[in-house]
N, C-alpha and C positions, 0 to 999 in steps of 0.2 A: 529549625528554628527560625522564624521571621524576625529580622532586625530592621527597625526603621530609625532614621536619624532626622530630628527636627531642629530647625534654626528660626528664631524669632527676628524678623527684620524690622520690627518697630510698629509694623501694622498687622502682620499675620504670620503664622507658622508656615515655613516653607519646608519641603521634603526633597533636598537636593539629591543627585546621584553622588554616591561616594564610593571610592575604590576599596577593594579588599586589602586588608593589612591593618585596619584600625586597631588601636590598643587601648584597653582601659587597665590602669594601674592603681591598685589600692593597697597601700601600706598601712600598718598599724599607727594609729595616732597621727595621721598626716592626710593632706587633701588628696582626693582621688583625682587622677589625671586622665582625661580622654583625648588621645591623638588620632586625627583622621584626616582624610584628603577628599575635598568635594570638587565637583566639575562645576566650573563656572558657566552660567547660562544668562540669558537677558534678565530673568527675575531675580536671580540670586545677588543680593546686595546686603551685607552685614558688617558691622564694625567691631572692634573689641568691646566687650561688655554684653555682647548680644546672648540672650539665653539659648541654651542647648539642651535637648532632651534626646536620650537614647532609649528606644523601647524594645523589648524582647517579647515577642507574642502579644504585643499590645500593652504590656506592663513596663512602667518606667523603671529602669535600673540605674540610670545616672541623670541628674540635673545639675547643670552648672551655667558657667559663663565663659564666653571666648576671652582668652588672655592674650593669645599671640596668633598672627597669620604669617604665612611664608610662602613665597612663590619661586618656583624654578622654571615654570612654563606659564604662558598667559592664561591658559584655560583651566589651571589646576591650582587650588588653594590648599595648602597644608595648615591645619588648625590644631592649636592646643587649647583645651578648656579645662577649667578646675571646678570642683564642687564647692559648697559653702565653707568647707574647712580651710580654703585658701585665705579667707578673711581672718582666720585665727593666727595667721602669720603676722598680723598687725601687732605693733608694740603698744605698751601703755605703761603707766606708773599706777599700781593698785595696792590698796590695803584691804586685808580681810580679818575678820575675828570671829571665832567660834563657828567655822563654815565647814561645808561638806563639798566634795567635787562637783555635785549637782548645783549647789548654791553658786559656786564659782562660775559654772557654765551658764546658769540663768542670767547672772549679772552681765557677762560678756555678750550674751545673745541680746539682751534688752538694749545695751549700749550700741550695737552694731546692726540691729534690725535683722537679726538671723531667726530662722524658724526652728523650734525645738520639736522633738519627738519623745521617745521613752527615755527616762533618765532613772538609772538604777540607783537604789540606796546602797552605798559602798560599806556601810556599817562603821563609818569612822568620822568623827568630827575633829577638825584641826584648830589649834590655838591661833593667836594673831600671827599674821604673816604679812610682809610687804615685798613688793616687786617693783624694780626700778628699771623702767625702759626695756622690758622683757616681752618677747612675743607671748601672746595668750596661750598657744600651744605648749611653749615651755613651761608657763604657769600650771596648766592643767597636767602635763607629763609629771612635773615635779610632785603634785599632791597625789596623783595616782600611784607614783613610786612609793610614797609614804603609805598608801592604803596597802600595797603589796608587802612592804616589810612589816607593817603592823598586823595584817590579816592573813597574809599568805594567798591573797586573791588577786587576780589580775583583771583590771577593767579598761576598756578602750573607748574612745569616742570616735564616731564615724557619721558620715551623711547617708541617710536612707532615702535617696532619691528626693532631696529636698528638706528633709527634717534631720537635724542633728541630734544623734542619739548617744547615750552612755550605757554600754552593757558589758557583762562579764564575758571573758573568752568562752565559758561553758555556755552561756545563753546564745552565743554565735557559732556554736560548733554545727558542722554539716556532717550528716550521716553517711559519708563516703569513705571507702577503704582504698588507699593507694597501694598497689602491689607491683611486682615487677612486670606483670603482663599488661599494665595499663600505663606505663611510663615510657617516654622516648629516651630518657637517660637521666642520670643523677650524680650529685656530687656531696660528699659528706665530709664535714670539717669539725675538728674540736679545737678549744681555745680556753685559755685562762687570762686573756688579755683585757677583757671587759666584762663587768658584772660579776666577777669571781673575787672573793674575799676570803681569806683565812684567818683575819685578826678583826675584831669589831670593837670599836670604842663607843659607848653610849654616854653622852654628856649632858648633865643638867647644870644650868647656870642661871642663878638669880642675882642679876646685877644690883637690884635694890638692896637686897640683903648682903651682897658680896659673898654669895655662897656659890661653891662650884664643886660637883662631884662627877667623878666618871667611873663607868663599869667596863671591864674589859674581859672579852671572851675570845679565845684562840685555839686553833688546831695545830699542835706542834708538829704533827706528823706532815700535814700539808704545807706547813711553813718550811720544813726541810725539803720537801719535794718541789715547791714552786717558788720559794722565797717569801718574804713578807708582803702580803696584799691587804692593805688596811682600808676599812670603811669607818667613817666617822658619822654618827648620828646625834643631832643636837637641836633641842628645843626647849621651851620654858615649862613644859609639863612634867612636874616632878613625878607624879604618880606614874607615869609611863616609862619613866627612865630608871630602869632597874637592872639588876644582874640577870634576872630572867630574860628581860628583853634583849640584852646583848647576846645571851646564848641563843635566844630565838632567831635573831638576825643571822648569827653565824650559821646555824643549821640551814637557813634558807640560801645563804650566799656561798657556803664553802663547797662548790662543786665546779667542774669544769662546764663550759658552754658547749653545746653540740648543736650545729646548724646542718640542715639538709636541704639541698636545691633539687627539685624534681622538674623536669622539662617535659613539654609536649603532653601534658595530661588532658584527656577529654574535658572539655570546659563545663563548669557549673558556676553560673552567675551568683549563687548563694555564697560562694567562697570569698572571703575578703580578708584583709589584714586585721588582726585581732581575733579572728575566729579559729576554730579547731577542725582538724580532719584526722581520720585514722590512716595509721601507717602500718604495713607489715612488709618489711624488706630485710634481705640479708645483705649487710654492708661489709662483710669480711671481718672487721673488727669486732662487730656486735650484730645480733639480730634484733631488729625492731619489731615490736608488736605493742603499739601504744597510740595514745593520741598526741598529735603535734600541733603547736601553736603556729598559725600562719602570720609570718612577719610581713610578707609582701606577696600579693597576687597580681600576676599580669595576665590578662585575657587577650588573646588575639583572635580577631574576626576575620574569617576567610570564607567568603560567600555566606552560606547559612550555616557554617560550622565554626565551633569555637574550641581553641586549644589554650590551656593556660600553663604557666610556669609558676612554681610556688617556692618561696623561701620559707623554710620551716624551722622551728626550734623544737627539739625533741623533748617531751614531757614524760617523766616516769610514771 
């Protein structure tokens, strides 16, 4: 694979010599990070904010801007660049009414001059909601969590080489299969510390009428096993706040979280955080033969070769 790095110096695109060992990190619902080291020559002169583009066989796989430079030798410049999602770390005070995740993203993009690509219909409209001094990514993550709890589907925002997109994890799946033969190593972990709940309270509150109702669903067996782990879901939509809703949330959340780290996998630049890959591995405690959600992908560029490390969440 041919890899080319381009930097805009304000007048033209430059193609500097760069050292092996560059890394592209793409986590779910986070800005992609490109770390690389270039060799300084007479033409190379760029500042923070300079556009950067990484090409693989002539196709752009990363577009972003320089955010940091560092030197340990006069002729070498270590650079860190982020894609457009870095600007979704900006904070704001926003109010929305009867909106979808795509509506939120369109408004944020319009106010910050960001370019949009494909935006999926998540199948859920949310009632009035306000955010006070919150990062845009936190707002988006918040509403996408509501979609997951309500619909059981996971959606992720990412930058497709200059276009911010919103897609489901199934739309981002890559048809590759990870087996023992193609891995340099792996680490499997289980936890009920985050994202696991065995008691769910769904609350409806109408302050205007002074009305408040709550619906509770719990798994007594798992409470005995893990202790009480409680989730509270609250909004002003009475029709959505029901006992059936509480049972639905409990079914989704009452399970332990499983993560799998695989190292030194042959690189595939289609794989990114928020996507899916196939896994078939004997982990000792269990045998996996399923799709796994990519929580974070790190690609390492060594000459014309690519290796990747993947943080995975096992999906039944």
